[in-house]
NUZA-132222 format. One record per residue (C-alpha): residue in one letter; x, y, z; residue number from 1. Coordinates in steps of 0.001 Angstrom, whole numbers, padded with zeros to 6 digits. Layout:
+------+---------+---------+---------+-----+
! type !    east !   north !      up ! seq !
+------+---------+---------+---------+-----+
!    a !       X !       Y !       Z ! NUM !
...
+------+---------+---------+---------+-----+
This chain:
+------+---------+---------+---------+-----+
! type !    east !   north !      up ! seq !
+------+---------+---------+---------+-----+
!    m ! -057456 ! -014075 !  056171 !   1 !
!    f ! -056134 ! -011736 !  053491 !   2 !
!    n ! -054456 ! -008690 !  055012 !   3 !
!    n ! -053662 ! -007100 !  051666 !   4 !
!    k ! -056237 ! -008171 !  049053 !   5 !
!    e ! -054385 ! -006488 !  046187 !   6 !
!    k ! -051211 ! -008387 !  047058 !   7 !
!    d ! -053077 ! -011700 !  047194 !   8 !
!    v ! -054868 ! -011099 !  043877 !   9 !
!    n ! -051494 ! -010416 !  042261 !  10 !
!    r ! -050209 ! -013812 !  043345 !  11 !
!    i ! -053031 ! -015822 !  041729 !  12 !
!    e ! -051389 ! -018761 !  040008 !  13 !
!    t ! -054524 ! -020413 !  038599 !  14 !
!    l ! -057612 ! -018612 !  037313 !  15 !
!    i ! -060813 ! -020355 !  036237 !  16 !
!    g ! -062744 ! -017753 !  034228 !  17 !
!    d ! -066497 ! -017213 !  034459 !  18 !
!    q ! -067071 ! -018833 !  031034 !  19 !
!    c ! -065146 ! -021977 !  032035 !  20 !
!    f ! -066841 ! -025222 !  033153 !  21 !
!    i ! -064641 ! -028041 !  034448 !  22 !
!    i ! -065731 ! -031613 !  035131 !  23 !
!    g ! -063196 ! -033487 !  037234 !  24 !
!    s ! -060958 ! -033049 !  040249 !  25 !
!    l ! -058267 ! -030378 !  040516 !  26 !
!    n ! -054927 ! -030601 !  042328 !  27 !
!    v ! -053454 ! -027112 !  042743 !  28 !
!    n ! -050239 ! -025983 !  044461 !  29 !
!    g ! -050667 ! -022194 !  044394 !  30 !
!    l ! -053496 ! -019731 !  044967 !  31 !
!    i ! -056540 ! -020417 !  042770 !  32 !
!    k ! -059369 ! -018027 !  041919 !  33 !
!    i ! -062554 ! -019550 !  040549 !  34 !
!    d ! -065119 ! -017454 !  038689 !  35 !
!    g ! -066426 ! -020377 !  036601 !  36 !
!    s ! -067934 ! -023751 !  037544 !  37 !
!    i ! -066238 ! -026906 !  038759 !  38 !
!    d ! -068014 ! -030249 !  039064 !  39 !
!    g ! -065444 ! -032192 !  041079 !  40 !
!    d ! -063208 ! -032056 !  044128 !  41 !
!    i ! -060499 ! -029438 !  044675 !  42 !
!    f ! -057270 ! -030193 !  046534 !  43 !
!    c ! -055251 ! -027011 !  047013 !  44 !
!    a ! -052031 ! -026667 !  049014 !  45 !
!    d ! -052615 ! -022897 !  049182 !  46 !
!    d ! -055700 ! -020642 !  049216 !  47 !
!    v ! -058956 ! -020785 !  047257 !  48 !
!    i ! -060909 ! -017672 !  046253 !  49 !
!    l ! -064402 ! -018335 !  044888 !  50 !
!    g ! -065771 ! -015310 !  043028 !  51 !
!    e ! -069444 ! -014246 !  042975 !  52 !
!    s ! -070046 ! -016054 !  039678 !  53 !
!    g ! -068142 ! -019144 !  040853 !  54 !
!    h ! -069776 ! -022483 !  041617 !  55 !
!    i ! -068247 ! -025676 !  043012 !  56 !
!    k ! -070086 ! -028996 !  043180 !  57 !
!    g ! -067697 ! -031173 !  045147 !  58 !
!    n ! -065456 ! -031224 !  048194 !  59 !
!    t ! -062708 ! -028661 !  048770 !  60 !
!    v ! -059506 ! -029099 !  050785 !  61 !
!    c ! -057269 ! -026038 !  051185 !  62 !
!    d ! -055301 ! -023810 !  053545 !  63 !
!    n ! -057617 ! -020750 !  053477 !  64 !
!    a ! -060799 ! -020079 !  051510 !  65 !
!    s ! -062753 ! -016937 !  050688 !  66 !
!    i ! -066239 ! -017791 !  049418 !  67 !
!    n ! -068245 ! -015260 !  047406 !  68 !
!    g ! -070048 ! -017790 !  045177 !  69 !
!    m ! -071743 ! -021130 !  045853 !  70 !
!    i ! -070313 ! -024438 !  047065 !  71 !
!    n ! -072325 ! -027656 !  047204 !  72 !
!    g ! -069934 ! -029932 !  049072 !  73 !
!    n ! -067808 ! -030283 !  052164 !  74 !
!    i ! -064908 ! -027936 !  052932 !  75 !
!    c ! -061781 ! -028652 !  054979 !  76 !
!    c ! -059662 ! -025547 !  055666 !  77 !
!    k ! -056438 ! -025956 !  057612 !  78 !
!    s ! -056697 ! -022311 !  058638 !  79 !
!    t ! -059493 ! -019807 !  057856 !  80 !
!    l ! -062779 ! -020091 !  055981 !  81 !
!    s ! -064372 ! -016758 !  055144 !  82 !
!    i ! -067931 ! -016798 !  053783 !  83 !
!    e ! -068560 ! -013365 !  052320 !  84 !
!    s ! -071935 ! -011592 !  051986 !  85 !
!    c ! -072683 ! -013263 !  048613 !  86 !
!    g ! -071252 ! -016643 !  049629 !  87 !
!    k ! -073323 ! -019796 !  050092 !  88 !
!    v ! -071990 ! -023086 !  051437 !  89 !
!    k ! -074197 ! -026174 !  051466 !  90 !
!    g ! -072186 ! -028902 !  053151 !  91 !
!    d ! -070201 ! -029711 !  056269 !  92 !
!    i ! -067087 ! -027716 !  057084 !  93 !
!    s ! -063955 ! -028437 !  059105 !  94 !
!    v ! -061980 ! -025287 !  059928 !  95 !
!    k ! -059569 ! -023735 !  062386 !  96 !
!    k ! -061152 ! -020258 !  062069 !  97 !
!    l ! -064522 ! -019277 !  060610 !  98 !
!    m ! -065780 ! -015859 !  059529 !  99 !
!    i ! -069263 ! -015349 !  058071 ! 100 !
!    s ! -070185 ! -011886 !  056808 ! 101 !
!    e ! -073740 ! -010590 !  057066 ! 102 !
!    g ! -075688 ! -012212 !  054233 ! 103 !
!    g ! -073327 ! -015193 !  053975 ! 104 !
!    i ! -074977 ! -018620 !  054285 ! 105 !
!    l ! -073730 ! -021866 !  055830 ! 106 !
!    d ! -076095 ! -024829 !  055567 ! 107 !
!    g ! -074236 ! -027682 !  057235 ! 108 !
!    k ! -072314 ! -028836 !  060262 ! 109 !
!    c ! -069184 ! -027068 !  061471 ! 110 !
!    t ! -066271 ! -028828 !  063168 ! 111 !
!    m ! -063491 ! -026701 !  064628 ! 112 !
!    i ! -059990 ! -028124 !  064072 ! 113 !
!    g ! -057773 ! -028062 !  067158 ! 114 !
!    y ! -060675 ! -027390 !  069519 ! 115 !
!    e ! -060575 ! -029469 !  072692 ! 116 !
!    d ! -063889 ! -029926 !  074469 ! 117 !
!    p ! -063303 ! -029385 !  078220 ! 118 !
!    n ! -066124 ! -031872 !  078932 ! 119 !
!    s ! -064589 ! -034610 !  076776 ! 120 !
!    e ! -063861 ! -037915 !  078544 ! 121 !
!    n ! -060255 ! -037902 !  077253 ! 122 !
!    n ! -059565 ! -034587 !  078995 ! 123 !
!    n ! -060969 ! -035745 !  082334 ! 124 !
!    l ! -058550 ! -038645 !  082879 ! 125 !
+------+---------+---------+---------+-----+
């Protein structure tokens, strides 16, 4: 997902610090890094980076996500979801690409965007 992590960290437009607790939904246009806690939904037109100390209780919609903390809620990624070794996701996900590092946890259902089941009735017409 992130070819040059230093480059991506330098383009962070919104930072939620580890001492910050937000109640409510967020609408973000640029890259957001979350080290604090959010109790609400996140709608991001760009990428979401959840740090090890980060916690989200709510649904997340974004382009790409890198999860090092904990999410209790559903995730919809238009591109890639990366659950790192410290990451925990409890909820259903909808992604185009999924990467789970050793130690990463996904507790939910996964739906692949753009995947066409060759056994689907619509494809056998």
